[in-house]
VEXDREN-2710 file (C-alpha; in Angstrom, 1 decimal):
% VEXDREN-2710
k/r/px/py/pz
1/MET/0.0/0.0/0.0
2/ALA/1.4/3.4/-1.0
3/VAL/2.1/5.8/1.9
4/SER/1.3/9.5/1.2
5/ALA/3.7/12.2/2.0
6/ASN/1.4/13.5/4.8
7/ARG/1.5/10.1/6.5
8/LEU/5.3/9.9/6.2
9/GLU/5.5/13.4/7.6
10/LEU/3.4/12.4/10.5
11/LEU/5.7/9.5/11.4
12/GLN/8.8/11.7/11.0
13/ILE/7.4/14.3/13.3
14/ALA/6.6/11.6/15.9
15/ASP/10.1/10.2/15.6
16/ALA/11.7/13.7/16.0
17/VAL/9.6/14.6/19.0
18/ALA/10.3/11.2/20.7
19/ARG/14.1/11.7/20.2
20/GLU/14.1/15.3/21.3
21/LYS/12.1/14.7/24.5
22/VAL/13.6/11.2/25.2
23/ILE/10.2/9.6/25.4
24/ASP/8.6/6.6/23.7
25/ARG/7.4/7.0/20.1
26/GLU/4.2/5.2/21.0
27/ILE/3.4/8.0/23.6
28/VAL/3.8/10.7/20.8
29/LEU/1.6/8.7/18.4
30/ALA/-1.0/8.2/21.2
31/ALA/-0.9/12.0/21.8
32/MET/-1.5/12.7/18.1
33/ALA/-4.4/10.2/18.1
34/ASP/-6.0/12.1/21.1
35/ALA/-5.5/15.4/19.2
36/ILE/-7.2/14.0/16.1
37/GLN/-10.1/12.6/18.2
38/LYS/-10.6/16.0/19.7
39/ALA/-10.6/17.7/16.3
40/ALA/-13.0/15.0/15.0
41/ARG/-15.5/15.6/17.8
42/SER/-15.6/19.3/17.1
43/ARG/-16.7/18.3/13.5
44/TYR/-18.9/15.3/14.1
45/GLY/-20.4/16.3/17.5
46/THR/-18.8/16.7/20.9
47/GLU/-21.3/14.1/22.3
48/SER/-20.0/11.4/19.9
49/ASN/-17.6/8.7/21.1
50/ILE/-14.9/8.9/18.5
51/ARG/-11.7/6.9/18.3
52/ALA/-8.7/7.7/16.1
53/ASP/-6.0/5.1/15.4
54/ILE/-2.7/5.8/13.7
55/ASN/-0.9/2.9/12.1
56/PRO/2.7/3.1/13.6
57/LYS/4.2/1.6/10.3
58/THR/2.3/3.4/7.6
59/GLY/1.0/6.5/9.4
60/GLU/-2.5/5.8/8.1
61/ILE/-5.3/7.5/10.2
62/ARG/-8.5/5.6/10.8
63/LEU/-11.5/7.4/12.4
64/GLN/-14.4/5.4/14.0
65/ARG/-17.5/6.3/15.9
66/LEU/-18.2/3.8/18.7
67/LEU/-21.8/3.0/19.4
68/GLU/-22.7/1.1/22.6
69/VAL/-25.1/-1.8/22.1
70/VAL/-28.2/-1.3/24.4
71/GLU/-31.7/-2.7/24.6
72/LYS/-33.4/0.5/23.6
73/ALA/-31.3/3.5/22.4
74/GLU/-32.0/6.9/24.0
75/ASP/-29.1/8.8/22.3
76/TYR/-28.3/7.6/18.8
77/SER/-25.0/9.5/18.7
78/THR/-23.5/7.1/21.3
79/GLN/-25.9/4.1/21.4
80/ILE/-27.4/1.6/19.0
81/PRO/-30.4/-0.8/19.6
82/LEU/-29.6/-4.5/19.9
83/GLU/-31.7/-5.4/16.8
84/LEU/-29.8/-2.9/14.6
85/ALA/-26.5/-4.0/16.0
86/ARG/-27.2/-7.7/15.2
87/ASP/-27.9/-6.7/11.6
88/ARG/-24.3/-5.6/11.4
89/ASN/-22.8/-8.2/13.7
90/PRO/-24.9/-11.3/14.5
91/ASP/-22.7/-12.0/17.6
92/ALA/-23.4/-8.6/19.2
93/VAL/-24.5/-8.6/22.8
94/LEU/-25.5/-5.9/25.3
95/GLY/-22.5/-3.8/26.3
96/ASP/-20.5/-4.4/23.1
97/PHE/-19.4/-1.5/20.9
98/ILE/-20.1/-1.3/17.2
99/ALA/-17.5/0.7/15.2
100/ASP/-18.9/3.1/12.6
101/PRO/-16.2/4.2/10.1
102/LEU/-15.9/7.9/9.5
103/PRO/-14.5/9.6/6.4
104/PRO/-11.1/11.2/6.7
105/MET/-11.2/14.9/7.5
106/ASP/-9.1/18.0/6.7
107/PHE/-8.0/20.0/9.7
108/GLY/-9.1/23.6/9.7
109/ARG/-7.0/26.3/11.4
110/ILE/-8.9/26.1/14.7
111/ALA/-8.9/22.3/14.7
112/ALA/-5.2/22.2/13.9
113/GLN/-4.4/24.7/16.7
114/SER/-6.5/22.7/19.2
115/ALA/-4.8/19.4/18.1
116/LYS/-1.4/21.0/18.6
117/GLN/-2.2/22.1/22.1
118/VAL/-3.3/18.5/23.0
119/ILE/-0.1/17.1/21.5
120/VAL/2.1/19.6/23.4
121/GLN/0.3/18.9/26.7
122/LYS/0.5/15.1/26.3
123/VAL/4.1/15.2/25.3
124/ARG/4.9/17.5/28.3
125/GLU/3.1/15.1/30.7
126/ALA/5.1/12.2/29.3
127/GLU/8.3/14.1/29.6
128/ARG/7.5/14.9/33.3
129/ASP/6.7/11.3/34.0
130/ARG/10.0/10.2/32.4
131/GLN/12.0/12.8/34.4
132/PHE/10.3/11.7/37.7
133/ASP/10.9/8.0/37.0
134/GLU/14.6/8.8/36.2
135/PHE/15.4/10.8/39.3
136/LYS/13.1/9.2/41.9
137/ASP/15.6/6.4/42.3
138/ARG/18.6/8.8/42.5
139/VAL/17.7/10.3/45.9
140/GLY/20.8/10.0/48.1
141/GLU/23.2/10.5/45.1
142/ILE/25.5/13.3/44.1
143/VAL/24.7/14.9/40.7
144/ASN/26.7/17.3/38.6
145/GLY/25.0/20.1/36.7
146/THR/25.3/23.6/35.3
147/VAL/23.7/26.7/36.7
148/LYS/20.9/27.7/34.4
149/ARG/19.6/30.7/36.3
150/VAL/19.4/32.2/39.8
151/GLU/15.9/33.2/41.1
152/TYR/15.5/35.0/44.4
153/GLY/18.6/33.4/45.8
154/ASN/17.5/29.9/44.6
155/VAL/19.8/28.2/42.1
156/ILE/18.2/26.4/39.1
157/VAL/20.6/23.6/37.9
158/ASP/20.5/22.0/34.5
159/LEU/21.0/18.3/35.1
160/GLY/20.9/17.3/31.4
161/ARG/17.6/15.4/31.4
162/GLY/16.0/17.6/34.1
163/GLU/16.2/20.6/36.2
164/GLY/17.1/20.7/39.9
165/ILE/16.8/23.5/42.5
166/ILE/19.1/24.4/45.3
167/ARG/17.1/26.5/47.7
168/ARG/18.8/29.4/49.4
169/ASP/18.8/27.6/52.8
170/GLU/20.4/24.5/51.2
171/MET/23.5/26.5/49.9
172/ILE/26.7/27.0/51.9
173/PRO/26.8/30.5/53.4
174/ARG/28.6/33.1/51.3
175/GLU/28.5/30.8/48.3
176/ASN/27.6/32.6/45.0
177/PHE/26.8/30.9/41.7
178/ARG/26.5/32.5/38.3
179/TYR/25.1/31.4/35.0
180/GLY/27.2/28.6/33.4
181/ASP/29.0/27.6/36.7
182/ARG/29.5/23.9/37.2
183/VAL/27.9/22.7/40.5
184/ARG/27.8/19.5/42.4
185/ALA/25.0/18.7/44.9
186/TYR/23.2/16.0/46.8
187/VAL/19.7/14.9/45.7
188/TYR/17.7/14.8/49.0
189/ASP/14.1/14.7/47.6
190/VAL/12.2/14.2/44.3
191/ARG/8.5/15.1/44.3
192/ARG/5.8/14.9/41.7
193/GLU/4.1/18.3/41.7
194/GLN/1.5/20.0/39.5
195/ARG/4.1/21.8/37.4
196/GLY/6.2/18.7/37.0
197/PRO/8.7/16.8/39.1
198/GLN/10.7/18.9/41.5
199/ILE/14.3/17.7/42.1
200/PHE/15.6/19.2/45.4
201/LEU/19.3/19.5/45.7
202/SER/21.4/20.4/48.8
203/ARG/25.0/21.4/49.5
204/THR/24.5/21.7/53.3
205/HIS/23.0/18.2/53.9
206/PRO/25.2/16.0/56.2
207/GLN/25.0/13.2/53.7
208/PHE/26.5/15.4/51.0
209/MET/29.8/15.3/52.9
210/VAL/29.5/11.6/53.4
211/LYS/29.1/11.0/49.7
212/LEU/32.1/13.2/48.9
213/PHE/34.2/11.2/51.3
214/THR/32.9/8.0/49.6
215/MET/34.1/9.3/46.3
216/GLU/37.5/10.3/47.7
217/VAL/38.2/7.4/50.0
218/PRO/38.2/3.9/48.3
219/GLU/38.0/2.2/51.7
220/ILE/34.6/3.8/52.4
221/TYR/33.3/2.9/49.0
222/ASP/34.4/-0.7/49.5
223/GLY/32.8/-0.9/52.9
224/ILE/36.0/-1.4/54.9
225/ILE/35.5/1.9/56.7
226/GLN/32.0/3.0/57.8
227/VAL/30.8/6.5/58.4
228/LYS/28.7/6.2/61.6
229/SER/27.5/9.8/62.1
230/VAL/28.0/13.3/60.8
231/ALA/27.3/16.8/62.1
232/ARG/27.8/19.9/60.1
233/ASP/27.7/23.7/60.6
234/PRO/27.8/24.3/56.8
235/GLY/30.7/26.5/55.6
236/SER/32.3/26.6/59.0
237/ARG/33.0/23.3/60.7
238/ALA/32.0/19.6/60.6
239/LYS/32.6/16.5/62.5
240/ILE/32.5/13.0/61.0
241/ALA/32.8/9.7/63.0
242/VAL/34.3/6.7/61.3
243/ILE/35.1/3.1/62.2
244/SER/37.2/0.5/60.4
245/ASN/36.0/-3.1/59.9
246/ASP/39.7/-4.1/59.4
247/SER/41.9/-3.7/62.5
248/SER/45.0/-3.1/60.2
249/ILE/43.5/0.0/58.7
250/ASP/43.3/3.3/60.6
251/PRO/40.0/4.9/59.7
252/VAL/41.1/8.4/60.5
253/GLY/44.3/8.1/58.6
254/ALA/42.6/6.6/55.6
255/CYS/40.1/9.5/55.4
256/VAL/42.8/12.2/55.8
257/GLY/45.0/10.6/53.1
258/MET/48.6/11.2/52.2
259/ARG/49.5/14.7/53.3
260/GLY/45.8/15.4/53.8
261/SER/45.1/15.0/50.1
262/ARG/41.7/13.2/50.6
263/VAL/40.2/15.4/53.2
264/GLN/41.5/18.5/51.4
265/ALA/39.6/17.5/48.3
266/VAL/36.4/17.4/50.4
267/VAL/37.2/20.7/52.1
268/GLY/37.8/22.3/48.8
269/GLU/34.3/21.3/47.5
270/LEU/32.8/22.6/50.8
271/GLN/34.3/26.0/50.5
272/GLY/36.9/25.6/53.1
273/GLU/34.7/23.9/55.8
274/LYS/37.0/22.6/58.5
275/ILE/36.4/18.9/59.2
276/ASP/37.3/16.9/62.3
277/ILE/37.6/13.2/61.6
278/ILE/36.8/11.3/64.8
279/PRO/37.2/7.5/65.6
280/TRP/33.7/6.1/66.5
281/SER/33.3/4.1/69.7
282/ASN/30.3/2.1/71.0
283/GLU/31.1/3.4/74.5
284/PRO/29.2/6.7/74.9
285/ALA/31.8/8.2/77.3
286/ASN/34.7/7.5/75.0
287/PHE/32.8/8.7/71.9
288/VAL/31.9/12.0/73.6
289/VAL/35.5/12.5/74.7
290/ASN/36.6/11.9/71.1
291/ALA/33.9/14.1/69.7
292/LEU/35.0/17.1/71.8
293/GLN/38.4/17.1/70.3
294/PRO/40.6/19.2/70.2
295/ALA/39.6/19.9/73.9
296/GLU/41.0/17.6/76.6
297/VAL/38.5/16.0/79.0
298/ALA/39.2/15.4/82.7
299/LYS/36.1/13.5/83.7
300/VAL/32.8/12.2/82.3
301/VAL/29.6/11.5/84.2
302/LEU/26.9/9.5/82.3
303/ASP/23.1/9.7/82.9
304/GLU/21.7/7.0/80.6
305/ASP/18.0/7.5/81.6
306/ALA/18.1/11.2/80.6
307/GLU/20.6/10.6/77.7
308/ARG/22.7/13.3/79.2
309/ILE/26.4/13.4/79.8
310/GLU/28.4/15.8/82.0
311/VAL/31.9/16.6/80.9
312/VAL/34.4/18.1/83.2
313/VAL/37.3/19.9/81.6
314/PRO/40.3/21.9/83.1
315/ASP/39.6/25.6/83.5
316/GLU/41.9/26.5/80.6
317/GLN/40.2/24.1/78.3
318/LEU/36.7/25.4/78.7
319/SER/36.6/27.9/75.8
320/LEU/38.1/25.2/73.5
321/ALA/35.6/22.6/74.5
322/ILE/32.6/24.9/74.0
323/GLY/34.0/26.4/70.8
324/ARG/33.1/29.7/69.2
325/ARG/29.4/30.5/69.9
326/GLY/29.1/26.9/71.3
327/GLN/29.9/25.4/68.0
328/ASN/32.2/22.6/69.2
329/VAL/29.9/21.2/71.9
330/ARG/26.8/21.6/69.7
331/LEU/28.4/19.6/66.9
332/ALA/29.7/17.0/69.4
333/SER/26.1/16.7/70.7
334/GLN/24.7/16.2/67.2
335/LEU/27.3/13.7/66.4
336/THR/26.9/11.5/69.5
337/GLY/23.1/12.0/70.0
338/TRP/23.8/12.9/73.7
339/ASP/23.1/16.1/75.5
340/ILE/26.4/17.4/76.7
341/ASP/26.9/19.7/79.7
342/ILE/30.4/21.2/80.0
343/MET/31.7/22.4/83.3
344/THR/35.1/23.3/84.7
345/GLU/36.7/21.4/87.6
346/ALA/36.0/24.3/89.9
347/GLU/32.3/24.4/88.9
348/GLU/32.0/20.6/89.4
349/SER/33.6/20.8/92.8
350/GLU/31.2/23.6/93.8
351/ARG/28.2/21.6/92.6
352/ARG/29.3/18.5/94.4
353/GLN/29.6/20.5/97.6
354/LYS/26.2/22.0/97.1
355/GLU/24.7/18.5/96.6
356/PHE/26.6/17.2/99.7
357/ASN/25.1/20.0/101.8
358/GLU/21.6/19.4/100.5
359/ARG/21.8/15.6/101.3
360/THR/23.3/16.4/104.8
361/ASN/20.3/18.8/105.5
362/LEU/17.9/16.2/104.2
363/PHE/19.2/13.5/106.6
364/MET/19.3/16.0/109.5
365/ASP/15.7/16.9/109.0
366/ALA/14.3/13.5/108.2
367/LEU/16.2/11.4/110.7
368/ASP/16.5/14.0/113.5
369/VAL/20.3/13.6/113.7
370/ASP/23.1/16.1/114.1
371/GLU/25.2/17.6/111.3
372/MET/28.1/15.2/111.8
373/VAL/26.0/12.1/111.3
374/GLY/24.2/13.7/108.3
375/GLN/27.6/14.5/106.7
376/VAL/28.9/10.9/107.3
377/LEU/25.8/9.4/105.6
378/ALA/26.1/11.8/102.7
379/SER/29.8/11.2/102.3
380/GLU/29.2/7.4/102.2
381/GLY/27.1/7.9/99.0
382/PHE/23.6/7.7/100.4
383/ALA/21.4/10.1/98.3
384/ALA/17.9/9.5/99.6
385/VAL/16.1/8.5/102.8
386/GLU/14.6/5.5/100.9
387/GLU/18.1/4.1/100.5
388/LEU/18.7/4.2/104.2
389/ALA/15.3/2.6/104.9
390/TYR/15.6/-0.4/102.7
391/VAL/19.4/-1.0/102.4
392/ASP/21.0/-4.0/104.0
393/LEU/21.8/-3.1/107.7
394/ASP/25.4/-4.2/107.3
395/GLU/26.0/-1.3/104.9
396/ILE/25.2/1.2/107.6
397/SER/26.8/-0.6/110.5
398/SER/30.1/-1.0/108.5
399/ILE/30.6/2.8/108.4
400/ASP/33.3/3.9/110.8
401/GLY/31.9/5.0/114.2
402/PHE/28.6/3.2/113.6
403/ASP/27.6/0.0/115.4
404/GLU/24.7/-2.3/114.7
405/GLU/22.5/-0.6/117.3
406/THR/23.1/2.8/115.7
407/ALA/22.5/1.4/112.2
408/GLN/19.2/-0.1/113.4
409/GLU/18.1/3.2/115.0
410/ILE/18.9/5.2/111.7
411/GLN/17.0/2.7/109.6
412/ASP/14.0/2.8/112.0
413/ARG/13.9/6.6/111.8
414/ALA/14.2/6.5/108.0
415/ARG/11.2/4.1/107.8
416/GLU/9.2/6.2/110.3
417/TYR/9.9/9.3/108.2
418/LEU/8.7/7.6/105.0
419/GLU/5.6/6.3/106.7
420/ARG/4.7/9.8/107.9
421/LEU/5.4/11.2/104.4
422/GLU/3.2/8.4/102.9
423/ALA/0.4/9.1/105.3
424/GLU/0.5/12.9/104.6
425/MET/0.5/12.2/100.8
426/ASP/-2.3/9.7/101.2
427/GLU/-4.5/12.3/102.8
428/LYS/-3.7/14.7/100.1
429/ARG/-4.4/12.0/97.5
430/LYS/-7.9/11.4/99.0
431/ALA/-8.6/15.1/99.0
432/LEU/-7.8/15.2/95.3
433/GLY/-10.3/12.3/94.6
434/VAL/-7.7/9.9/93.3
435/SER/-9.1/6.3/93.4
436/ASP/-7.8/3.6/95.7
437/GLU/-7.7/1.2/92.7
438/LEU/-4.4/2.9/91.5
439/ARG/-2.7/1.2/94.5
440/GLN/-3.0/-2.1/92.6
441/ILE/-0.2/-1.0/90.3
442/ASN/3.2/-2.2/91.5
443/GLY/5.5/0.7/92.4
444/MET/2.7/3.2/92.7
445/SER/3.3/5.5/95.8
446/ALA/1.1/8.1/97.4
447/GLN/3.5/10.8/96.1
448/MET/2.9/9.6/92.6
449/MET/-0.9/9.5/93.1
450/VAL/-0.8/13.1/94.3
451/ALA/1.1/14.1/91.2
452/LEU/-1.4/12.3/89.1
453/GLY/-4.4/13.8/90.9
454/GLU/-3.0/17.3/90.5
455/ASP/-3.1/16.7/86.7
456/GLY/-6.6/15.3/86.8
457/ILE/-5.7/11.6/86.5
458/LYS/-7.8/9.9/89.1
459/THR/-8.7/6.4/87.9
460/ILE/-7.1/3.3/86.4
461/GLU/-8.8/4.2/83.0
462/ASP/-7.2/7.7/83.2
463/PHE/-3.8/6.3/84.0
464/ALA/-4.1/3.6/81.3
465/GLY/-4.4/6.4/78.7
466/CYS/-1.0/7.9/79.7
467/ALA/2.3/7.4/77.8
468/ALA/5.7/7.0/79.4
469/ASP/6.6/10.5/78.0
470/ASP/3.7/12.0/80.1
471/LEU/5.1/10.5/83.2
472/VAL/8.9/10.9/82.9
473/GLY/9.1/13.7/80.3
474/TRP/10.8/13.8/77.0
475/THR/13.4/15.8/75.0
476/GLU/13.2/17.3/71.6
477/ARG/16.3/18.1/69.5
478/LYS/16.0/20.8/66.8
479/ASN/18.8/22.6/65.0
480/GLY/21.3/21.2/67.5
481/GLU/19.4/22.6/70.4
482/THR/17.8/20.3/73.0
483/LYS/14.7/21.2/74.9
484/LYS/13.6/19.1/77.9
485/PHE/9.9/18.7/78.8
486/GLU/9.0/17.7/82.3
487/GLY/6.7/14.8/83.1
488/LEU/4.4/14.2/86.0
489/PHE/7.0/12.0/87.8
490/SER/10.1/14.0/86.8
491/LYS/10.8/15.1/90.4
492/LEU/10.4/11.5/91.6
493/GLU/12.9/8.7/91.2
494/VAL/11.1/6.9/88.4
495/SER/12.9/5.5/85.3
496/ARG/11.3/5.3/81.8
497/VAL/11.3/1.5/82.0
498/GLU/9.4/1.6/85.4
499/ALA/6.9/4.1/83.9
500/GLU/6.2/1.9/80.9
501/GLN/5.7/-1.2/83.2
502/MET/3.2/0.7/85.3
503/VAL/1.2/1.9/82.3
504/VAL/1.1/-1.7/81.0
505/GLN/-0.3/-2.9/84.4
506/ALA/-2.9/-0.2/84.2
507/ARG/-4.0/-1.3/80.8
508/LEU/-4.2/-4.9/81.9
509/LEU/-6.4/-3.9/84.9
510/ALA/-8.6/-1.7/82.7
511/GLY/-9.1/-4.6/80.3
512/TRP/-7.6/-2.7/77.3
513/ILE/-5.1/-5.5/76.7
514/THR/-4.7/-9.2/77.8
515/GLU/-1.7/-11.3/78.9
516/ALA/-2.0/-13.1/75.5
517/ASP/-1.5/-9.7/73.7
518/LEU/1.6/-9.1/75.7
519/ALA/3.0/-12.6/75.0
520/ALA/2.3/-12.2/71.3
521/GLU/4.0/-8.8/71.3
522/ALA/7.1/-10.1/73.2
523/GLU/7.3/-13.0/70.7
524/GLU/7.2/-10.6/67.7
525/ALA/9.9/-8.4/69.3
526/THR/12.1/-11.5/69.8
527/GLU/11.7/-12.5/66.2
528/ASP/12.5/-9.0/65.0
529/GLU/15.7/-9.0/67.1
530/ALA/16.7/-12.4/65.7
531/GLU/16.2/-11.1/62.1
532/GLN/18.3/-8.0/62.8
533/GLU/21.1/-10.1/64.2
534/ALA/20.9/-12.4/61.2
END
């Protein structure tokens, strides 16, 4: 069959558009068919169901009007009665479509313009889909591009087959780009939006530095050295913690490179950002000491429940440990995930003396003893009256100057004090209307019940609705700053684990969960741990 010039031209246009936009030829031909359908409806009636087919080999256009086979036609432009349909096709059944051939049509100026708009729109949608599919799997990679334009401080980057954007807050401070500059950035997000896929790039993201080290250090690329955590103050300073899976390879030395060649290549890309490379340790205290380099640490006190660590440094090392505007300690905190309190040896000594005096006064008031006895108990490490009340008697009698009789008297007084305190709190609890049923929960004291009652929690049902955060508080970390929120039991000696156990007991007593639910949950957790270890 001979192919007309117009048909050949149609196929050539489809090929050219497909090549230029890097999309499938079939998508372009389908867009052309949609455009022809739209033009045909404007001629044969917009209510008509018209289908256009383009032969991908010959370019021949075939127009058909589809009529749905129905029992009784109401609209003859889209429907055909079953009797008439069987005259054309004896096998026709209800719901089938009968194709009614239409003569070829010449496009007028308006129809041609409308068809062009449809084709452009369809091709643009296909191009966006292709761009999204190409870049959605490249999140977490470094890409190279050329600056196309700068809009309101945001840099638009030509990535070859797409455009990315580096927003002003994702650029290194004091960094300026001009049209045509080569730029390297980290793809941190790809979103499908109304105006097409948006490829978001960053030069301040911590993982940008990790990827740069991966490119410069073969040992990281091969997995011999792992980057465990990163903290950045973009354009100023950064800390990166590394560990080696091969004991014969020094992770810090490998990242620094011969005469600093490897780290300097990364520093150059990051506009001179100073980088501290730190050996990672699974011991929090050691890791924090390493993270605070170059400052020297004299002593570390760990509080695992609060995820807080106190670091004592010599007086002359304080400014170095804190850093300019708190930069060093802030980065160390981000790197380790611990809240870090820095104090000098003099400040620590003063605080310890203050705590010692407070404990001494507590024992003097609660036990009705003189100052010397209070000081002896405080210096022996006792921090609360509860410890004296329930500790083994030998621990008190073994103190120099104390015999068994004295130890027994001190313990009796401690228990009497706690009983008086419990009775006072119980009266207060009753006045607040807190139910007796809360006493069924192991570890629940009158002091705790008063704290609950003051917050309107008075029954098992009320307590069952609490979370551990409500009871012991929580911390939020944002922009390197940590904010601590107090819980109902924050002033009482209650750990997060104990709070969680108490809430579970309340939910069991309230009938929200059963022992079988807990057993199933424990079994599932055990399986998850086994999978992670495997």
